[in-house]
N, C-alpha and C positions, 0 to 999 in steps of 0.2 A: 385568460391572462393570469389568473391567480395560480394556476398550475405551473405556468412558466416561471413565475416568481418563486414558487416553492422549490422547483427544480434548481433554480439559481442559488437559493439559500442552502440547499443540500450540497450543491457543488462547492459553494464557498466554505461550508463547514468542513467538508472533506479536504479541500485544497488548503485551508488554513492549518489543518493538522498534518499536512505533508503527505496525505494519502491519495492525491490525484483526483481533484474534483472533476476532471474531464472523464474519468472512468465511469462516473455516474451520469454526468451531463450529456455526453455524446449519445449514448444509447437511449436515454430518456427523451431528448428532444427529437431524435430521428423517429422513434417509435410513437411517442405521444402526439407529436405535431406534424409528422411527415416531412420534416426538414431534410433536405438532401445532405448526404454525408460531408461533402466539401464545405457547405455552409455551416454545419454543426461544428466541424473542426475549426473553422475560422472564428465562430462565436466563442468557442472554448479558448482559443488562443488570445482573443481580445480580452476575455475575462481573466485569463491566467496572469497576464502581466501585472496588473495592480494587486491581485491576490498574492502573487509570489513576492512582490516588493514588501507588502505589509507583513506577510508571514516571515520574511527574512529579517525585518526590523524587530519583530516580536521575539523571534528565536535568538537574535543577536543580543537583545536586552536580557534575555534569560540565560545567556552564555551557553547556548546549545549548538553553536556553530564551531566547526573545526577548520581553522584557516589552513592547516597543512593539507587537507584533502581537497581544498577548493579547486585548484587547477586540475587535479586528477579527475574531478567530476565535470568541471565546466568545459574543458577543451574537447573531450570526446563528445559531450552533449551538443555543443555548438556545431561541431563538424557533422554529426549525424542529423541534426535538425536542418542544417543547410542542404544536405543531400536529400532528405525526405521532403523538404519544402519545395525543392526543384522537381522531385519525382511525383509527388501527390497530385498536382493538377493534370498530369498526363495519364492518370488512372481513372477509369470509370467509377462513378459514385457507388454503384452497386458492388463493384469489386472491392472498393475500400471498406464498405459496410461488412462484407463477408470476412475480409481479412481482420477487421477490428473484432468481429464476433468470435472468430477462431482464437485470436489473441486473448480475449477475455476468458474463454473457456479454458485455454491452456494455463492462464494465470490462476484461475480458480482451482484447477487440478494441482498445480504446484503448491499453492498456499495450503490446500487441504492435506496433501501428502506430507509436506514438511511439518505442519502443525500436529498432525496425528503422530508422526515419528517423534517429535519433541515430547509430546505427552507420554508416549511409551517409554522414552529414555528417562524422563523425569520420574515416572512411576517406578521404574526399576531402581533408580537411585534412592528412592524413599522407602523401599521395601525393608521390613524389619530385618536386622542382622542379629547374629548371635551375640548375647550379652558378653561384656568383658569378663575376664576371670574373677575380678574383684566382686562383681555383682553375683556371680555364681556362688562364690564363697559365702557372701552375706546371706544369700537365699538358703543355702544348705544349713548354715548355722541357725537361721530362723526356723527352718523345718525341724531341726533336731530339738529345738527348745519348745516346739509346739506340742 
């Protein structure tokens, strides 16, 4: 029971930061407790609603919400959630588990590649450049006087 509580705490922490608590919750409860994928998804959704409301309140108080983007995010999300909510029960639990695993692997690859690419770009931006002419003039005068 303590492990389940710890998994829920981790999921709540990730969900509160907007990083998707279900990303950790679903694989952990399916693997650690042998919970079927459908039940794990249901448990995640039940936990998600209050976490999302609390997170939205906190983010709104901290002025981190963009009202202009609200409908651009919500409308497609609601439509796709309704479609997948209808589709999910018609798929075998094992198939959902494999699909979710593949999704997590692809997500990990994308995050890794984009992060490494950003690190390379940032490093290139911070490479030393040639000093401006004024500095060269000052250095040459200094060398002459030494």
